[in-house]
TIVEXLUM-630219 format. One line per field, with one value per atom (N, C-alpha, C): residue number from 1; atom name; z, x, y. Coordinates in Angstrom, 1 decimal. Example, Ala and Ser with C-alpha at 12.3 -4.5 7.8 and 13.67 -1.06 7.14 Angstrom:
2
k <- (1, 1, 1, 2, 2, 2)
a <- (N, CA, C, N, CA, C)
c3 <- (7.8, 7.8, 7.8, 7.1, 7.1, 7.9)
c1 <- (13.2, 12.3, 13.2, 12.8, 13.7, 12.9)
c2 <- (-5.7, -4.5, -3.3, -2.2, -1.1, 0.0)
END
This chain:
147
k <- (1, 1, 1, 2, 2, 2, 3, 3, 3, 4, 4, 4, 5, 5, 5, 6, 6, 6, 7, 7, 7, 8, 8, 8, 9, 9, 9, 10, 10, 10, 11, 11, 11, 12, 12, 12, 13, 13, 13, 14, 14, 14, 15, 15, 15, 16, 16, 16, 17, 17, 17, 18, 18, 18, 19, 19, 19, 20, 20, 20, 21, 21, 21, 22, 22, 22, 23, 23, 23, 24, 24, 24, 25, 25, 25, 26, 26, 26, 27, 27, 27, 28, 28, 28, 29, 29, 29, 30, 30, 30, 31, 31, 31, 32, 32, 32, 33, 33, 33, 34, 34, 34, 35, 35, 35, 36, 36, 36, 37, 37, 37, 38, 38, 38, 39, 39, 39, 40, 40, 40, 41, 41, 41, 42, 42, 42, 43, 43, 43, 44, 44, 44, 45, 45, 45, 46, 46, 46, 47, 47, 47, 48, 48, 48, 49, 49, 49, 50, 50, 50, 51, 51, 51, 52, 52, 52, 53, 53, 53, 54, 54, 54, 55, 55, 55, 56, 56, 56, 57, 57, 57, 58, 58, 58, 59, 59, 59, 60, 60, 60, 61, 61, 61, 62, 62, 62, 63, 63, 63, 64, 64, 64, 65, 65, 65, 66, 66, 66, 67, 67, 67, 68, 68, 68, 69, 69, 69, 70, 70, 70, 71, 71, 71, 72, 72, 72, 73, 73, 73, 74, 74, 74, 75, 75, 75, 76, 76, 76, 77, 77, 77, 78, 78, 78, 79, 79, 79, 80, 80, 80, 81, 81, 81, 82, 82, 82, 83, 83, 83, 84, 84, 84, 85, 85, 85, 86, 86, 86, 87, 87, 87, 88, 88, 88, 89, 89, 89, 90, 90, 90, 91, 91, 91, 92, 92, 92, 93, 93, 93, 94, 94, 94, 95, 95, 95, 96, 96, 96, 97, 97, 97, 98, 98, 98, 99, 99, 99, 100, 100, 100, 101, 101, 101, 102, 102, 102, 103, 103, 103, 104, 104, 104, 105, 105, 105, 106, 106, 106, 107, 107, 107, 108, 108, 108, 109, 109, 109, 110, 110, 110, 111, 111, 111, 112, 112, 112, 113, 113, 113, 114, 114, 114, 115, 115, 115, 116, 116, 116, 117, 117, 117, 118, 118, 118, 119, 119, 119, 120, 120, 120, 121, 121, 121, 122, 122, 122, 123, 123, 123, 124, 124, 124, 125, 125, 125, 126, 126, 126, 127, 127, 127, 128, 128, 128, 129, 129, 129, 130, 130, 130, 131, 131, 131, 132, 132, 132, 133, 133, 133, 134, 134, 134, 135, 135, 135, 136, 136, 136, 137, 137, 137, 138, 138, 138, 139, 139, 139, 140, 140, 140, 141, 141, 141, 142, 142, 142, 143, 143, 143, 144, 144, 144, 145, 145, 145, 146, 146, 146, 147, 147, 147)
a <- (N, CA, C, N, CA, C, N, CA, C, N, CA, C, N, CA, C, N, CA, C, N, CA, C, N, CA, C, N, CA, C, N, CA, C, N, CA, C, N, CA, C, N, CA, C, N, CA, C, N, CA, C, N, CA, C, N, CA, C, N, CA, C, N, CA, C, N, CA, C, N, CA, C, N, CA, C, N, CA, C, N, CA, C, N, CA, C, N, CA, C, N, CA, C, N, CA, C, N, CA, C, N, CA, C, N, CA, C, N, CA, C, N, CA, C, N, CA, C, N, CA, C, N, CA, C, N, CA, C, N, CA, C, N, CA, C, N, CA, C, N, CA, C, N, CA, C, N, CA, C, N, CA, C, N, CA, C, N, CA, C, N, CA, C, N, CA, C, N, CA, C, N, CA, C, N, CA, C, N, CA, C, N, CA, C, N, CA, C, N, CA, C, N, CA, C, N, CA, C, N, CA, C, N, CA, C, N, CA, C, N, CA, C, N, CA, C, N, CA, C, N, CA, C, N, CA, C, N, CA, C, N, CA, C, N, CA, C, N, CA, C, N, CA, C, N, CA, C, N, CA, C, N, CA, C, N, CA, C, N, CA, C, N, CA, C, N, CA, C, N, CA, C, N, CA, C, N, CA, C, N, CA, C, N, CA, C, N, CA, C, N, CA, C, N, CA, C, N, CA, C, N, CA, C, N, CA, C, N, CA, C, N, CA, C, N, CA, C, N, CA, C, N, CA, C, N, CA, C, N, CA, C, N, CA, C, N, CA, C, N, CA, C, N, CA, C, N, CA, C, N, CA, C, N, CA, C, N, CA, C, N, CA, C, N, CA, C, N, CA, C, N, CA, C, N, CA, C, N, CA, C, N, CA, C, N, CA, C, N, CA, C, N, CA, C, N, CA, C, N, CA, C, N, CA, C, N, CA, C, N, CA, C, N, CA, C, N, CA, C, N, CA, C, N, CA, C, N, CA, C, N, CA, C, N, CA, C, N, CA, C, N, CA, C, N, CA, C, N, CA, C, N, CA, C, N, CA, C, N, CA, C, N, CA, C, N, CA, C, N, CA, C, N, CA, C, N, CA, C, N, CA, C, N, CA, C, N, CA, C, N, CA, C, N, CA, C, N, CA, C, N, CA, C, N, CA, C, N, CA, C, N, CA, C)
c3 <- (-0.6, -1.0, -1.7, -1.1, -2.0, -3.3, -3.5, -5.0, -6.0, -5.2, -6.1, -6.3, -5.4, -5.6, -6.8, -6.7, -7.6, -9.1, -9.1, -10.3, -11.1, -10.1, -10.5, -10.6, -10.6, -10.3, -11.5, -12.5, -13.8, -13.6, -13.2, -13.0, -11.7, -10.7, -9.7, -10.1, -10.7, -11.2, -12.2, -13.2, -14.0, -13.1, -12.2, -11.3, -10.4, -10.0, -9.5, -10.1, -11.3, -12.4, -12.4, -12.7, -12.9, -11.9, -10.6, -9.2, -9.2, -9.5, -9.5, -10.4, -11.6, -12.6, -12.1, -11.5, -10.8, -9.6, -9.0, -7.8, -8.8, -9.8, -10.4, -11.0, -11.3, -11.7, -10.6, -9.4, -8.4, -7.9, -7.9, -7.7, -8.6, -9.8, -10.8, -11.1, -10.4, -10.6, -10.9, -10.1, -10.3, -11.7, -12.3, -13.5, -14.7, -14.4, -15.5, -15.9, -14.9, -15.1, -14.7, -15.5, -15.0, -14.0, -13.0, -11.7, -10.8, -10.9, -9.6, -8.4, -8.4, -7.2, -6.4, -6.9, -6.1, -4.9, -5.1, -3.9, -3.0, -3.7, -3.0, -2.0, -2.4, -1.5, -0.4, -0.6, 0.5, 1.8, 1.5, 2.5, 3.1, 4.0, 4.6, 3.7, 2.9, 1.8, 2.0, 3.1, 3.5, 3.3, 3.9, 3.8, 2.8, 1.9, 0.7, -0.4, -1.3, -2.4, -3.5, -4.5, -5.6, -6.4, -6.5, -7.4, -9.0, -9.6, -11.0, -11.8, -12.7, -13.5, -14.8, -15.8, -17.2, -17.3, -17.7, -17.8, -18.7, -19.9, -21.0, -20.4, -20.1, -19.5, -18.3, -17.4, -16.4, -16.7, -17.9, -18.4, -18.9, -19.8, -20.5, -19.5, -18.5, -17.4, -16.6, -16.3, -15.7, -16.4, -17.8, -18.7, -19.0, -19.1, -19.3, -18.2, -16.9, -15.6, -15.5, -15.7, -15.7, -16.6, -17.8, -18.9, -18.5, -17.9, -17.5, -16.4, -15.5, -14.3, -14.8, -15.7, -16.0, -17.0, -17.7, -18.6, -17.7, -16.9, -15.9, -14.9, -14.6, -13.7, -14.6, -15.7, -16.8, -16.8, -17.2, -17.3, -16.1, -14.8, -13.6, -13.8, -14.0, -13.9, -14.9, -16.3, -17.1, -16.8, -16.1, -15.8, -14.7, -13.7, -12.7, -13.1, -14.0, -14.3, -15.8, -16.5, -18.0, -18.6, -18.5, -19.2, -20.0, -21.2, -22.1, -22.0, -22.0, -21.9, -20.5, -19.5, -18.4, -18.4, -18.9, -19.2, -20.1, -21.1, -22.0, -21.1, -20.3, -19.4, -18.5, -17.8, -17.0, -17.5, -18.8, -19.8, -19.9, -20.4, -20.5, -19.1, -18.2, -16.8, -16.5, -16.9, -16.5, -17.4, -18.6, -19.6, -19.0, -18.5, -17.9, -16.7, -15.8, -14.9, -15.0, -16.1, -16.3, -16.7, -17.6, -18.0, -16.9, -16.1, -15.0, -14.2, -13.6, -12.7, -13.3, -14.5, -15.2, -15.4, -15.6, -15.6, -14.3, -13.2, -11.7, -11.5, -11.6, -11.3, -11.8, -13.2, -13.9, -13.6, -13.5, -12.9, -11.5, -10.7, -9.4, -9.6, -10.1, -10.4, -10.9, -12.1, -13.0, -12.6, -12.0, -11.8, -10.4, -9.7, -8.1, -7.4, -6.9, -6.3, -5.0, -4.4, -3.1, -3.3, -3.9, -4.1, -2.7, -2.7, -1.5, -1.8, -1.2, -1.5, -1.2, -0.1, 0.2, -0.9, -1.6, -2.6, -3.8, -4.3, -5.2, -4.9, -3.7, -3.3, -3.8, -3.2, -3.5, -5.0, -5.7, -7.1, -7.7, -7.6, -8.2, -7.7, -6.4, -6.0, -6.8, -7.3, -8.1, -9.4, -9.9, -11.1, -11.1, -10.2, -10.4, -9.5, -8.8, -8.3, -8.9, -8.7, -9.3, -8.2, -7.7, -6.7, -7.1, -8.3, -9.0, -9.0, -9.1, -9.2, -7.6, -6.7, -5.3, -5.2, -5.9, -5.7, -6.6, -7.8, -8.7, -8.5, -8.3, -8.0, -6.9, -5.7, -4.9, -5.3, -5.9, -6.2, -7.3, -8.4, -9.4, -8.8, -7.9, -7.2, -6.5, -5.7, -4.9, -6.0, -7.0, -8.1, -8.8, -9.1, -9.8, -8.8, -7.5, -6.4, -6.1, -6.0, -5.6, -6.7, -8.0, -8.8, -10.0)
c1 <- (-7.5, -8.3, -7.3, -6.4, -5.3, -5.2, -5.1, -4.7, -5.9, -7.2, -8.4, -8.3, -8.1, -8.3, -7.2, -6.0, -5.0, -5.5, -6.0, -6.4, -7.7, -8.3, -9.6, -9.4, -8.0, -7.8, -8.3, -8.3, -8.9, -10.3, -11.1, -12.5, -12.9, -12.0, -12.1, -12.1, -11.0, -10.6, -11.7, -12.4, -13.5, -14.8, -14.9, -16.1, -16.0, -14.8, -14.5, -14.7, -14.3, -14.2, -16.0, -16.7, -18.2, -18.8, -18.3, -19.0, -18.7, -17.5, -17.1, -18.0, -18.3, -19.1, -20.5, -21.1, -22.3, -22.4, -21.2, -21.1, -21.2, -20.5, -20.2, -21.6, -22.5, -23.8, -24.6, -24.5, -25.0, -24.4, -23.1, -22.3, -22.8, -23.0, -23.1, -24.8, -25.6, -27.1, -27.6, -27.3, -27.8, -27.5, -26.2, -25.8, -26.5, -26.5, -26.8, -28.4, -29.1, -30.6, -31.4, -32.6, -33.8, -34.6, -34.7, -35.3, -35.7, -36.8, -37.3, -37.7, -37.6, -37.9, -36.8, -35.6, -34.1, -34.4, -34.7, -34.6, -36.0, -36.9, -38.4, -38.2, -37.7, -37.6, -36.4, -35.5, -34.5, -35.0, -36.3, -36.9, -37.9, -38.6, -40.0, -41.2, -41.3, -42.1, -43.6, -43.7, -45.1, -46.3, -46.1, -47.2, -46.9, -45.9, -45.7, -46.6, -46.6, -47.1, -45.9, -46.6, -45.4, -44.8, -43.6, -43.0, -43.6, -43.5, -43.7, -42.6, -43.2, -42.2, -43.0, -42.0, -42.2, -42.2, -43.3, -43.5, -42.5, -42.4, -41.7, -40.2, -39.6, -38.3, -38.0, -39.0, -38.9, -38.8, -39.6, -39.6, -38.2, -37.7, -36.3, -35.3, -35.2, -34.3, -34.2, -35.4, -35.5, -35.0, -35.6, -35.2, -33.6, -33.0, -31.6, -30.7, -31.2, -30.6, -30.8, -32.0, -32.3, -31.2, -31.3, -30.4, -29.1, -28.6, -27.1, -26.7, -27.6, -27.6, -27.7, -28.7, -28.8, -27.8, -27.3, -26.2, -24.9, -24.6, -23.5, -23.9, -24.9, -25.3, -25.3, -25.7, -25.7, -24.2, -23.4, -21.9, -21.3, -21.7, -21.1, -21.6, -22.9, -23.3, -22.7, -22.5, -21.5, -20.2, -19.5, -18.1, -18.0, -19.0, -19.1, -19.2, -20.3, -20.8, -20.3, -20.0, -19.5, -20.5, -21.8, -22.7, -23.8, -23.6, -24.4, -25.8, -26.3, -27.8, -28.3, -27.5, -28.0, -28.3, -27.3, -27.2, -28.4, -28.7, -29.8, -31.1, -31.1, -32.4, -32.5, -31.5, -31.5, -31.8, -31.4, -31.8, -33.3, -33.8, -35.3, -36.1, -35.6, -36.2, -36.0, -34.8, -34.7, -35.7, -35.9, -36.9, -38.3, -38.6, -40.2, -40.2, -39.3, -39.4, -39.2, -38.7, -38.7, -40.1, -40.9, -42.1, -43.0, -43.1, -43.9, -43.8, -42.4, -42.2, -42.5, -42.3, -42.8, -44.2, -45.0, -46.4, -47.1, -46.3, -46.8, -46.5, -45.2, -44.7, -45.5, -45.8, -46.7, -48.3, -48.4, -49.9, -50.4, -49.2, -49.4, -49.5, -48.6, -48.4, -49.6, -50.0, -51.0, -52.6, -52.7, -54.1, -54.6, -53.7, -53.8, -54.7, -55.7, -56.5, -55.5, -54.9, -53.9, -52.8, -51.7, -50.6, -49.9, -49.6, -48.9, -47.5, -46.8, -45.5, -44.4, -44.8, -43.8, -43.8, -44.9, -45.0, -44.3, -44.5, -43.8, -42.4, -41.8, -40.4, -39.8, -40.5, -39.8, -39.9, -40.8, -40.9, -39.7, -39.8, -38.7, -37.4, -37.1, -35.8, -35.3, -36.2, -36.0, -35.5, -36.2, -35.8, -34.4, -34.0, -32.8, -31.6, -31.8, -30.6, -30.5, -29.3, -29.2, -29.5, -30.7, -31.0, -31.2, -31.8, -31.8, -30.5, -29.5, -28.1, -28.0, -28.3, -28.1, -29.1, -30.2, -30.9, -30.6, -30.2, -30.0, -28.6, -27.6, -26.2, -26.4, -26.6, -26.7, -27.9, -28.8, -29.8, -29.2, -28.4, -27.8, -26.7, -26.0, -24.9, -25.4, -26.3, -27.1, -27.5, -28.2, -28.8, -27.7, -26.6, -25.7, -24.7, -24.7, -24.1, -24.8, -26.2, -27.0, -27.6, -27.5, -28.2, -27.4)
c2 <- (-21.5, -20.3, -19.2, -19.1, -18.0, -18.4, -19.9, -20.3, -19.9, -20.2, -19.8, -18.4, -17.5, -16.1, -15.8, -16.1, -16.0, -16.5, -17.6, -18.1, -17.3, -16.8, -16.0, -14.5, -14.1, -12.7, -11.7, -12.4, -11.4, -11.3, -12.3, -12.3, -11.3, -11.3, -10.4, -9.0, -8.8, -7.6, -6.8, -7.7, -7.1, -7.0, -7.8, -7.6, -6.2, -5.9, -4.8, -3.5, -3.6, -2.4, -2.3, -3.3, -3.1, -2.5, -3.0, -2.5, -1.1, -0.6, 0.7, 1.5, 1.2, 1.7, 1.8, 0.8, 1.0, 1.9, 2.2, 3.2, 4.6, 4.7, 6.0, 6.4, 5.6, 5.9, 6.6, 5.8, 6.6, 7.8, 8.0, 9.1, 10.3, 10.2, 11.2, 11.2, 10.7, 10.7, 12.0, 13.0, 14.2, 14.9, 14.5, 15.2, 14.4, 12.9, 12.2, 11.9, 12.1, 11.7, 12.7, 13.0, 13.7, 12.9, 13.4, 12.6, 13.6, 14.4, 15.3, 14.5, 13.2, 12.5, 12.2, 12.5, 12.3, 13.3, 14.6, 15.5, 15.1, 14.9, 14.6, 13.7, 12.4, 11.4, 11.4, 12.4, 12.8, 13.4, 14.2, 14.9, 14.2, 14.8, 14.1, 14.2, 13.2, 13.2, 12.7, 12.1, 11.5, 12.6, 13.7, 14.8, 15.9, 15.6, 16.6, 16.2, 17.3, 17.1, 16.7, 15.8, 15.3, 16.5, 16.4, 17.6, 17.6, 18.9, 18.8, 17.8, 17.4, 16.4, 16.3, 16.1, 15.8, 14.4, 13.9, 12.5, 11.7, 12.2, 11.8, 11.9, 13.1, 13.0, 12.1, 12.0, 11.1, 9.5, 9.3, 7.8, 7.7, 8.8, 8.6, 8.4, 9.2, 9.1, 8.0, 7.3, 6.2, 4.8, 5.0, 4.0, 4.0, 5.1, 5.3, 4.7, 5.1, 4.7, 3.1, 2.5, 1.1, 0.3, 0.9, 0.2, 0.1, 1.3, 1.3, 0.4, 0.2, -0.6, -2.0, -2.3, -3.7, -4.2, -3.4, -3.8, -4.1, -3.2, -3.5, -4.9, -5.0, -6.1, -7.4, -7.4, -8.5, -8.8, -7.9, -8.2, -8.6, -8.4, -9.0, -10.6, -10.7, -12.1, -12.9, -12.4, -13.1, -13.3, -12.4, -12.5, -13.6, -13.5, -14.4, -16.0, -16.0, -17.6, -18.1, -17.1, -17.4, -18.4, -18.1, -18.9, -18.1, -18.0, -17.2, -17.4, -18.5, -18.9, -18.4, -18.4, -17.9, -16.3, -15.7, -14.2, -14.0, -14.7, -14.3, -14.6, -15.6, -15.6, -14.6, -14.2, -13.0, -11.6, -11.5, -10.3, -10.2, -11.3, -11.4, -10.9, -11.6, -11.2, -9.8, -9.0, -7.7, -7.0, -7.3, -6.7, -6.9, -7.9, -8.1, -7.2, -7.4, -6.4, -5.0, -4.6, -3.1, -2.8, -3.5, -3.3, -3.1, -4.2, -4.3, -3.1, -2.9, -1.8, -0.4, -0.1, 1.2, 1.2, 0.2, 0.4, 0.7, 0.0, 0.1, 1.8, 2.1, 3.3, 4.6, 4.6, 5.8, 5.4, 4.0, 3.9, 4.7, 4.4, 5.0, 6.5, 7.0, 8.6, 9.2, 8.5, 9.1, 8.8, 7.7, 7.1, 6.8, 7.1, 6.9, 8.1, 7.8, 9.1, 9.8, 8.8, 9.3, 8.4, 8.9, 8.1, 7.5, 6.2, 5.7, 6.1, 7.0, 7.3, 6.3, 5.2, 4.3, 3.4, 3.0, 1.9, 2.6, 4.0, 4.6, 4.8, 4.9, 4.8, 3.5, 2.5, 1.2, 0.8, 1.1, 0.7, 1.4, 2.9, 3.7, 3.2, 2.7, 2.2, 1.0, 0.0, -1.2, -0.7, 0.5, 1.0, 1.7, 2.3, 3.2, 2.6, 1.5, 0.8, -0.7, -1.0, -2.4, -3.5, -3.5, -4.3, -5.7, -5.9, -7.4, -8.1, -7.2, -7.9, -8.5, -7.8, -8.4, -9.5, -9.7, -10.8, -12.1, -11.6, -12.7, -13.4, -12.7, -13.2, -14.2, -14.1, -15.4, -16.5, -16.1, -17.0, -18.0, -17.4, -18.1, -19.2, -18.4, -19.2, -20.5, -20.2, -21.4, -22.2, -21.8, -23.0, -23.6, -23.3, -23.8, -24.7, -24.4, -25.1, -26.4, -26.3, -27.2, -28.0, -27.7, -28.6, -29.0)
END
């Protein structure tokens, strides 16, 4: 086990650097991104009114954050598996998921009579957090290990 860790120390170091960068995105989220829902979802939001927001700035903020998280997540996947084809495939998945989640998010915000804040909360969470990395990494590992 120790020999394997020593053999992969460069890979481990790169993954740690990328994870620290992902954490820094979260740490500086207030300064980096326009998102009036940050404060909204930290409070008791179930009976509250939606905050005022600029749709274009909100889209751009969510896009920028999703892009940064996705780029770092793809880098982690590439560093761990060293597979260009796999990284391209996961990139396409990230793009498809972005479109689907953004359509759902803004559809709920703009066209829902009574917005279900829990659904909105979780859709937004997938847009702003690197949750897909947490799903894809073990799934890819399992796939490569067993097939």
